[in-house]
PyMOL CGO cylinders between C-alpha atoms (Angstrom):
from pymol import cmd
from pymol.cgo import CYLINDER

trace = [
    CYLINDER, 115.42, 94.46, 105.44, 112.23, 93.82, 107.37, 0.3, 1, 1, 1, 1, 1, 1,
    CYLINDER, 112.23, 93.82, 107.37, 111.71, 94.17, 111.12, 0.3, 1, 1, 1, 1, 1, 1,
    CYLINDER, 111.71, 94.17, 111.12, 111.59, 90.36, 111.35, 0.3, 1, 1, 1, 1, 1, 1,
    CYLINDER, 111.59, 90.36, 111.35, 114.95, 90.11, 109.56, 0.3, 1, 1, 1, 1, 1, 1,
    CYLINDER, 114.95, 90.11, 109.56, 116.46, 92.75, 111.86, 0.3, 1, 1, 1, 1, 1, 1,
    CYLINDER, 116.46, 92.75, 111.86, 115.24, 90.75, 114.87, 0.3, 1, 1, 1, 1, 1, 1,
    CYLINDER, 115.24, 90.75, 114.87, 116.72, 87.59, 113.32, 0.3, 1, 1, 1, 1, 1, 1,
    CYLINDER, 116.72, 87.59, 113.32, 120.11, 89.34, 113.10, 0.3, 1, 1, 1, 1, 1, 1,
    CYLINDER, 120.11, 89.34, 113.10, 119.96, 90.36, 116.76, 0.3, 1, 1, 1, 1, 1, 1,
    CYLINDER, 119.96, 90.36, 116.76, 119.07, 86.79, 117.75, 0.3, 1, 1, 1, 1, 1, 1,
    CYLINDER, 119.07, 86.79, 117.75, 121.86, 85.30, 115.62, 0.3, 1, 1, 1, 1, 1, 1,
    CYLINDER, 121.86, 85.30, 115.62, 124.99, 86.34, 117.52, 0.3, 1, 1, 1, 1, 1, 1,
    CYLINDER, 124.99, 86.34, 117.52, 127.61, 83.59, 116.98, 0.3, 1, 1, 1, 1, 1, 1,
    CYLINDER, 127.61, 83.59, 116.98, 125.27, 81.86, 114.49, 0.3, 1, 1, 1, 1, 1, 1,
    CYLINDER, 125.27, 81.86, 114.49, 125.54, 81.58, 110.72, 0.3, 1, 1, 1, 1, 1, 1,
    CYLINDER, 125.54, 81.58, 110.72, 123.04, 83.32, 108.42, 0.3, 1, 1, 1, 1, 1, 1,
    CYLINDER, 123.04, 83.32, 108.42, 122.91, 84.42, 104.80, 0.3, 1, 1, 1, 1, 1, 1,
    CYLINDER, 122.91, 84.42, 104.80, 123.17, 88.18, 104.21, 0.3, 1, 1, 1, 1, 1, 1,
    CYLINDER, 123.17, 88.18, 104.21, 121.93, 89.49, 100.87, 0.3, 1, 1, 1, 1, 1, 1,
    CYLINDER, 121.93, 89.49, 100.87, 123.56, 92.79, 99.90, 0.3, 1, 1, 1, 1, 1, 1,
    CYLINDER, 123.56, 92.79, 99.90, 124.12, 94.74, 96.69, 0.3, 1, 1, 1, 1, 1, 1,
    CYLINDER, 124.12, 94.74, 96.69, 127.41, 92.79, 96.39, 0.3, 1, 1, 1, 1, 1, 1,
    CYLINDER, 127.41, 92.79, 96.39, 125.60, 89.44, 96.44, 0.3, 1, 1, 1, 1, 1, 1,
    CYLINDER, 125.60, 89.44, 96.44, 125.10, 86.83, 99.14, 0.3, 1, 1, 1, 1, 1, 1,
    CYLINDER, 125.10, 86.83, 99.14, 127.45, 86.29, 102.04, 0.3, 1, 1, 1, 1, 1, 1,
    CYLINDER, 127.45, 86.29, 102.04, 127.44, 83.35, 104.43, 0.3, 1, 1, 1, 1, 1, 1,
    CYLINDER, 127.44, 83.35, 104.43, 128.15, 85.14, 107.69, 0.3, 1, 1, 1, 1, 1, 1,
    CYLINDER, 128.15, 85.14, 107.69, 128.78, 84.30, 111.32, 0.3, 1, 1, 1, 1, 1, 1,
    CYLINDER, 128.78, 84.30, 111.32, 127.33, 87.29, 113.17, 0.3, 1, 1, 1, 1, 1, 1,
    CYLINDER, 127.33, 87.29, 113.17, 129.62, 88.71, 115.85, 0.3, 1, 1, 1, 1, 1, 1,
    CYLINDER, 129.62, 88.71, 115.85, 127.89, 91.94, 116.92, 0.3, 1, 1, 1, 1, 1, 1,
    CYLINDER, 127.89, 91.94, 116.92, 124.84, 93.98, 115.90, 0.3, 1, 1, 1, 1, 1, 1,
    CYLINDER, 124.84, 93.98, 115.90, 124.85, 97.69, 116.77, 0.3, 1, 1, 1, 1, 1, 1,
    CYLINDER, 124.85, 97.69, 116.77, 121.29, 98.89, 116.12, 0.3, 1, 1, 1, 1, 1, 1,
    CYLINDER, 121.29, 98.89, 116.12, 121.53, 102.43, 117.48, 0.3, 1, 1, 1, 1, 1, 1,
    CYLINDER, 121.53, 102.43, 117.48, 122.58, 105.89, 116.38, 0.3, 1, 1, 1, 1, 1, 1,
    CYLINDER, 122.58, 105.89, 116.38, 122.80, 107.31, 112.89, 0.3, 1, 1, 1, 1, 1, 1,
    CYLINDER, 122.80, 107.31, 112.89, 124.77, 104.42, 111.36, 0.3, 1, 1, 1, 1, 1, 1,
    CYLINDER, 124.77, 104.42, 111.36, 123.56, 101.08, 112.74, 0.3, 1, 1, 1, 1, 1, 1,
    CYLINDER, 123.56, 101.08, 112.74, 125.84, 98.28, 111.61, 0.3, 1, 1, 1, 1, 1, 1,
    CYLINDER, 125.84, 98.28, 111.61, 127.04, 94.78, 112.26, 0.3, 1, 1, 1, 1, 1, 1,
    CYLINDER, 127.04, 94.78, 112.26, 130.31, 92.91, 112.41, 0.3, 1, 1, 1, 1, 1, 1,
    CYLINDER, 130.31, 92.91, 112.41, 130.64, 89.44, 110.96, 0.3, 1, 1, 1, 1, 1, 1,
    CYLINDER, 130.64, 89.44, 110.96, 133.04, 86.78, 109.77, 0.3, 1, 1, 1, 1, 1, 1,
    CYLINDER, 133.04, 86.78, 109.77, 132.53, 85.47, 106.27, 0.3, 1, 1, 1, 1, 1, 1,
    CYLINDER, 132.53, 85.47, 106.27, 132.49, 81.68, 106.44, 0.3, 1, 1, 1, 1, 1, 1,
    CYLINDER, 132.49, 81.68, 106.44, 132.21, 78.74, 104.07, 0.3, 1, 1, 1, 1, 1, 1,
    CYLINDER, 132.21, 78.74, 104.07, 130.73, 75.29, 104.69, 0.3, 1, 1, 1, 1, 1, 1,
    CYLINDER, 130.73, 75.29, 104.69, 132.98, 72.30, 105.24, 0.3, 1, 1, 1, 1, 1, 1,
    CYLINDER, 132.98, 72.30, 105.24, 132.07, 68.77, 104.11, 0.3, 1, 1, 1, 1, 1, 1,
    CYLINDER, 132.07, 68.77, 104.11, 131.43, 67.75, 107.74, 0.3, 1, 1, 1, 1, 1, 1,
    CYLINDER, 131.43, 67.75, 107.74, 128.68, 70.39, 108.15, 0.3, 1, 1, 1, 1, 1, 1,
    CYLINDER, 128.68, 70.39, 108.15, 130.74, 72.91, 110.13, 0.3, 1, 1, 1, 1, 1, 1,
    CYLINDER, 130.74, 72.91, 110.13, 131.95, 76.29, 108.88, 0.3, 1, 1, 1, 1, 1, 1,
    CYLINDER, 131.95, 76.29, 108.88, 135.44, 77.66, 108.31, 0.3, 1, 1, 1, 1, 1, 1,
    CYLINDER, 135.44, 77.66, 108.31, 136.34, 81.34, 108.29, 0.3, 1, 1, 1, 1, 1, 1,
    CYLINDER, 136.34, 81.34, 108.29, 137.12, 82.79, 104.85, 0.3, 1, 1, 1, 1, 1, 1,
    CYLINDER, 137.12, 82.79, 104.85, 140.04, 85.18, 104.92, 0.3, 1, 1, 1, 1, 1, 1,
    CYLINDER, 140.04, 85.18, 104.92, 141.86, 86.51, 107.94, 0.3, 1, 1, 1, 1, 1, 1,
    CYLINDER, 141.86, 86.51, 107.94, 139.66, 89.40, 109.07, 0.3, 1, 1, 1, 1, 1, 1,
    CYLINDER, 139.66, 89.40, 109.07, 136.10, 90.30, 109.96, 0.3, 1, 1, 1, 1, 1, 1,
    CYLINDER, 136.10, 90.30, 109.96, 133.79, 92.66, 108.12, 0.3, 1, 1, 1, 1, 1, 1,
    CYLINDER, 133.79, 92.66, 108.12, 131.63, 95.63, 109.05, 0.3, 1, 1, 1, 1, 1, 1,
    CYLINDER, 131.63, 95.63, 109.05, 128.40, 96.33, 107.22, 0.3, 1, 1, 1, 1, 1, 1,
    CYLINDER, 128.40, 96.33, 107.22, 125.81, 99.08, 107.62, 0.3, 1, 1, 1, 1, 1, 1,
    CYLINDER, 125.81, 99.08, 107.62, 122.36, 97.64, 108.30, 0.3, 1, 1, 1, 1, 1, 1,
    CYLINDER, 122.36, 97.64, 108.30, 121.02, 99.88, 105.52, 0.3, 1, 1, 1, 1, 1, 1,
    CYLINDER, 121.02, 99.88, 105.52, 123.16, 97.92, 103.02, 0.3, 1, 1, 1, 1, 1, 1,
    CYLINDER, 123.16, 97.92, 103.02, 121.44, 94.63, 103.84, 0.3, 1, 1, 1, 1, 1, 1,
    CYLINDER, 121.44, 94.63, 103.84, 118.58, 93.72, 101.50, 0.3, 1, 1, 1, 1, 1, 1,
    CYLINDER, 118.58, 93.72, 101.50, 117.58, 90.47, 103.24, 0.3, 1, 1, 1, 1, 1, 1,
    CYLINDER, 117.58, 90.47, 103.24, 118.63, 88.05, 105.98, 0.3, 1, 1, 1, 1, 1, 1,
    CYLINDER, 118.63, 88.05, 105.98, 117.77, 84.38, 106.18, 0.3, 1, 1, 1, 1, 1, 1,
    CYLINDER, 117.77, 84.38, 106.18, 118.77, 81.30, 108.10, 0.3, 1, 1, 1, 1, 1, 1,
    CYLINDER, 118.77, 81.30, 108.10, 120.68, 78.62, 106.27, 0.3, 1, 1, 1, 1, 1, 1,
    CYLINDER, 120.68, 78.62, 106.27, 118.36, 75.94, 104.89, 0.3, 1, 1, 1, 1, 1, 1,
]
cmd.load_cgo(trace, "trace")
C-alpha cells in the first residue's frame, strides 16, 4: 500500500472503498483506522451494492485487518 493509499484510508472514515488483500477484493465501509504502534490496523464493515446505489452490510459483524495485509486501496468507480 502506498502513502497515498494510506492517506485515502484515513480520509475515508464512514465511506466505502475497495480493499485489495491476499484474500481478494473487499468492498468496505471504513469505521476506524489505527495507524500507530507495532500493528497498525483498521476496522471495517463489508458491504455490497444495492440496485438503488446505496450499500447494505454483508454479514452481522465487522472486520479487523492489519494495514500490512492491504495490497491496494481505491475509491469505487
